[in-house]
C-alpha positions in Angstrom: 0.0 0.0 0.0 1.5 3.3 -1.0 2.1 5.8 1.7 0.7 9.2 1.1 2.0 11.5 4.0 5.3 12.3 2.5 6.1 15.1 0.0 8.9 15.9 -2.3 11.0 17.5 0.5 10.7 14.5 2.8 11.8 12.3 -0.1 14.8 14.4 -0.8 15.7 14.2 2.9 15.3 10.5 3.0 17.8 10.1 0.1 20.3 12.2 2.3 19.5 10.1 5.4 19.8 6.9 3.5 23.1 7.7 2.0 24.4 8.6 5.5 23.1 5.4 7.1 24.7 3.3 4.3 28.0 5.0 4.6 28.4 6.1 8.3 26.3 3.5 10.3 25.9 0.2 8.5 29.6 -0.7 7.8 30.5 0.3 11.4 27.6 -0.8 13.6 28.9 -4.3 14.4 32.1 -2.6 15.9 30.1 -0.2 17.9 28.1 -2.9 19.3 31.3 -4.6 20.6 32.4 -1.2 21.9 28.9 -0.5 23.4 29.2 3.0 22.3 28.8 5.0 19.0 31.9 7.4 18.3 31.3 11.2 18.8 32.2 12.0 15.2 29.4 10.1 13.9 27.2 12.9 15.7 29.1 15.6 14.1 29.0 14.1 10.7 25.2 13.9 11.1 25.2 17.5 12.4 27.1 18.7 9.2 24.4 17.3 7.1 21.6 18.7 9.0 20.3 15.4 10.4 20.1 16.5 14.0 18.8 19.9 14.0 16.3 20.0 11.2 13.5 21.1 13.5 15.4 23.9 15.1 15.3 27.7 14.1 17.5 28.4 11.1 19.1 31.4 13.2 20.8 28.8 15.3 22.0 26.5 12.6 18.8 24.4 12.3 16.7 23.6 9.3 13.4 25.3 10.5 11.5 22.3 9.5 9.3 21.6 12.6 7.5 18.7 10.9 7.3 15.2 12.5 7.6 13.7 9.2 11.2 14.6 9.0 11.8 12.7 12.2 9.8 9.7 11.0 12.0 9.5 7.8 15.3 9.6 10.1 14.1 6.9 12.3 12.8 4.7 9.5 16.1 4.9 7.7 18.3 4.3 10.7 16.0 1.4 11.5 16.4 -0.1 8.0 20.0 -0.5 8.5 19.7 -2.0 11.9 21.1 1.1 13.8 18.1 1.9 16.1 20.5 2.0 18.9 22.5 4.9 17.5 20.7 7.3 19.9 19.8 10.0 17.6 16.0 9.8 18.5 16.7 11.1 21.9 18.2 14.2 20.5 15.9 14.8 17.5 12.6 13.4 18.9 12.6 13.8 22.7 15.0 16.6 23.8 14.4 18.9 20.9 10.7 19.0 22.0 11.5 20.4 25.5 14.0 22.8 24.2 11.8 24.2 21.5 8.9 24.7 23.9 10.7 25.8 27.1 14.1 27.4 26.5 14.5 31.1 27.0 16.2 33.3 24.4 19.4 33.0 26.4 19.2 29.3 26.6 18.6 29.1 22.8 21.7 31.0 22.0 23.8 29.0 24.4 22.6 25.5 23.5 20.9 25.3 20.0 24.0 25.8 17.8 25.9 23.0 19.3 22.6 20.8 19.5 22.4 21.3 15.6 26.1 20.6 14.8 26.3 17.4 16.9 28.8 18.9 19.2 26.4 18.6 22.1 25.0 15.2 22.8 21.9 15.2 24.7 19.9 12.9 27.2 16.8 13.1 29.4 17.0 11.5 32.9 13.6 10.3 34.3 14.0 6.7 35.3 15.6 6.0 38.8 16.7 2.7 40.2 13.5 2.4 42.4 11.2 4.4 40.0 10.3 3.4 36.3 6.8 4.0 35.0 5.6 5.8 38.1 7.1 9.1 37.4 5.6 10.6 40.5 7.8 8.3 42.5 11.0 10.2 41.4 13.2 10.8 44.5 15.9 13.1 43.1 15.8 16.5 44.6 17.0 20.0 43.6 17.2 22.5 46.3 17.8 26.2 45.4 20.9 27.9 47.1 21.2 31.5 45.9 21.8 31.4 42.2 22.2 27.5 42.0 20.3 24.3 42.4 21.8 21.7 44.4 20.8 18.3 43.0 21.0 15.0 44.9 19.8 11.6 43.6 20.6 8.9 41.0 19.1 8.0 37.5 19.6 4.8 35.6 18.9 3.3 32.2 19.7 6.7 30.6 20.3 6.4 26.9 23.2 8.4 25.6 24.2 8.6 29.4 28.0 8.2 28.7 28.2 10.4 25.6 25.9 13.1 26.9 27.0 16.7 27.3 23.6 18.0 28.2 21.1 16.0 30.4 17.6 17.1 31.4 17.2 16.0 34.9 13.7 15.4 36.3 14.0 16.5 40.0 11.6 17.4 42.9 12.1 21.1 43.7 9.0 21.1 46.1 8.7 17.6 47.8 5.3 18.8 49.4 3.6 19.8 46.2 2.9 16.4 44.7 2.8 16.4 40.9 3.4 20.2 41.0 6.6 19.9 42.9 8.8 18.6 39.8 11.1 20.6 37.8 13.3 20.1 34.6 16.8 21.2 35.2 19.8 20.8 32.8 23.1 19.5 34.0 26.1 19.8 31.8 29.3 17.9 31.3 31.7 19.0 34.0 29.2 20.1 36.7 30.4 19.8 40.2 28.9 16.6 41.8 27.9 14.9 38.4 29.3 11.5 37.9 28.5 8.7 35.4 28.3 5.1 36.6 28.5 2.1 34.4 27.8 1.9 30.7 25.2 -0.9 31.3 25.5 -4.2 29.6 22.2 -4.9 27.7 20.9 -7.9 25.9 20.1 -5.6 22.9 20.7 -2.3 21.3 24.3 -2.8 22.3 25.8 0.2 20.4 23.7 2.5 22.5 25.5 3.8 25.5 23.0 3.4 28.5 24.2 4.7 31.8 23.7 5.3 35.4 24.0 8.8 36.5 24.8 10.0 40.0 24.2 13.6 41.5 26.1 14.2 44.7 25.2 17.7 45.8 25.5 18.5 42.1 25.6 22.3 41.6 24.0 23.9 38.4 23.0 27.6 37.9 19.4 28.5 38.4 19.6 29.8 34.6 19.4 25.9 33.7 16.0 25.6 34.7 13.8 24.7 31.7 10.5 26.5 31.7 9.0 27.2 35.1 9.6 25.6 38.3 7.1 23.2 39.5 5.8 22.5 35.9 8.1 19.6 35.2 5.6 16.8 35.5 3.1 18.7 33.3 5.9 19.1 30.6 6.7 15.4 30.7 3.0 14.5 30.1 2.8 17.0 27.3 5.9 15.6 25.6 5.5 11.9 26.2 3.1 11.3 23.2 5.8 12.4 20.8 8.3 9.9 22.5 5.7 7.2 22.1 5.1 8.3 18.5 8.8 7.8 17.9 8.8 4.2 19.3 5.7 3.4 17.0 7.6 4.7 14.0 10.5 2.6 14.8 8.3 -0.5 15.6 6.6 -0.3 12.1 9.7 0.3 10.4 11.4 -2.6 12.1 8.5 -4.9 11.2 8.9 -3.8 7.5 12.6 -4.7 7.6 12.1 -8.0 9.2 9.4 -9.1 6.9 11.5 -8.0 3.8 14.6 -9.9 4.9 12.5 -13.0 5.7 10.6 -13.0 2.4 14.2 -12.7 0.7 15.4 -15.6 2.8 12.6 -18.0 2.2 12.7 -17.5 -1.4 16.4 -18.8 -1.4 16.4 -21.3 1.3 15.4 -24.8 0.2 13.9 -27.8 2.0 12.6 -31.0 0.4 13.8 -29.8 -2.8 12.0 -26.5 -3.1 12.1 -23.0 -1.5 10.6 -23.0 2.0 8.5 -19.9 1.0 6.6 -22.1 -1.3 5.2 -23.9 1.8 1.6 -23.0 2.6 2.7 -22.3 6.3 5.4 -19.9 5.3 3.0 -18.1 3.0 0.3 -17.8 5.7 2.7 -16.7 8.3 4.2 -14.0 6.1 0.8 -13.0 4.6 -0.5 -12.4 8.2 2.6 -10.4 9.1 2.4 -8.4 5.9 -1.3 -7.5 6.6 -0.8 -6.5 10.1 2.4 -4.3 9.3 0.4 -2.5 6.5 -2.6 -1.9 9.0 -0.2 -0.6 11.7 1.7 1.7 9.3 -1.6 3.4 8.3 -2.4 4.0 12.0 1.2 5.3 12.6 1.1 7.6 9.6 -2.3 9.0 10.6 -0.8 9.6 14.1 2.0 11.5 12.5 -0.4 13.8 10.8 -2.3 14.2 14.0 0.8 15.0 15.9 1.7 17.6 13.3 -1.8 19.1 13.7 -1.5 19.2 17.4 -4.6 16.9 17.7 -2.9 13.5 18.6 -4.2 12.6 22.0 -2.5 10.8 24.9 -4.7 7.7 24.4 -4.1 7.5 20.7 -0.2 7.9 21.2 -0.7 5.0 23.7 -2.7 2.9 21.4 -0.1 3.2 18.7 2.9 2.5 21.1 1.5 -0.8 22.5 0.1 -2.3 19.4 3.0 -1.6 17.2 5.6 -2.8 19.7 3.7 -6.0 20.5 3.4 -6.4 16.7 7.3 -6.1 16.5 7.6 -8.8 19.2 5.5 -11.1 17.3 6.9 -10.4 13.9 10.5 -11.0 14.9 9.5 -14.2 16.7 7.8 -15.6 13.6 10.3 -14.4 11.1 13.3 -15.9 13.2 11.3 -19.1 13.2 11.3 -19.2 9.5 15.1 -18.8 9.4 15.2 -22.0 11.5 18.7 -22.8 13.0 20.2 -20.0 11.1 18.0 -17.5 12.8 19.5 -18.4 16.1 23.0 -17.5 14.9 24.3 -14.0 15.9 25.6 -13.4 12.5 22.2 -13.3 11.0 20.5 -9.8 11.3 17.2 -11.4 12.3 18.9 -12.8 15.6 20.2 -9.2 16.4 16.7 -7.9 15.7 15.2 -10.4 18.2 17.6 -9.1 20.9 16.8 -5.4 19.9 13.1 -5.7 19.7 12.5 -6.8 23.4 12.9 -3.4 25.1 10.3 -1.8 22.7 7.4 -3.0 25.0 9.0 -1.5 28.3 10.7 1.8 27.7 8.6 4.8 27.0 5.9 3.3 29.1 5.2 -0.5 29.3 2.3 -2.0 27.3 0.5 -2.4 30.7 0.8 1.3 31.4 -0.4 2.1 27.8 -3.5 0.0 28.4 -4.2 1.7 31.7 -3.9 5.2 30.0 -6.3 4.1 27.1 -8.8 2.6 29.7 -8.8 5.6 31.9 -9.4 7.8 28.6 -12.4 5.7 28.2 -13.7 6.8 31.6 -13.0 3.4 33.2 
């Protein structure tokens, strides 16, 4: 089914992204997975091509294209070469939203140029060792002391945590105010009392540096507050639908990639004297997956349009997130089965896809939390 949401500018951007991915990501990704980190020069190369700041204002070196279709193109092409763990989405799809909405003019001038160039790698720190989906359970505190905040606490599972020069930290600035007691405060590389822990060893997405972060009376200027004090939880709720939209885009793209590689494999692999794709079971399995992927893609594309229009609801974003990621799990499991024993070998991309897929139903809000959000939206 032909997709209709993209225009000529998006197609041109896709050509640029695809060439970059094939030259700068695909040939090196295996080594990055061994190293558990993506070299910083990949970020600056992406920045030079305008792949990181396309949504930022032109006066700061951005592309001025605040259109989520460009975000979708970037994530689809990175996913197509198996590079979902590169970490660009944190910068382009998550952090950018907070900066565009809440930065002061002084902050824009200070941060935006390096954001666009790739010189500044960003992260957002929500999850804590004892707090995952329940963001109101966050224990990290930020106490104002003159013209500084003193931050104390720990974060974990932070994507880009090792590479990051700029971390949006979710912290309590008023422990007595409940949901209105959270603020977003930027901690920059080199801040006093800011330390990084382990680069965590994960089962998948191994090229993506995922770290523990520690704040031991970490001091940052009050000028690093994003937006208004006490509005952090509201800002998070406002921006989470776009994060979940990104995960849905990646899930649909991953399903497309896995189905395509499996169709190619079953046409070539023979058993009992003929291609295994000619067996009814193979045809039925792939026919079902193809149908479900295309249906999912229609929902994702419609959601992209709604997000651009400012009409995508929290519940709709949750629907897309849980459905597409659960479909991704189903797809990789059934595709790997068709590869047989070869699918279990690490040298085959479907094996890597199997490991990379598992986190999709967890981060950005678990499937269970997504269903809870949808149910509440129904008045239940």
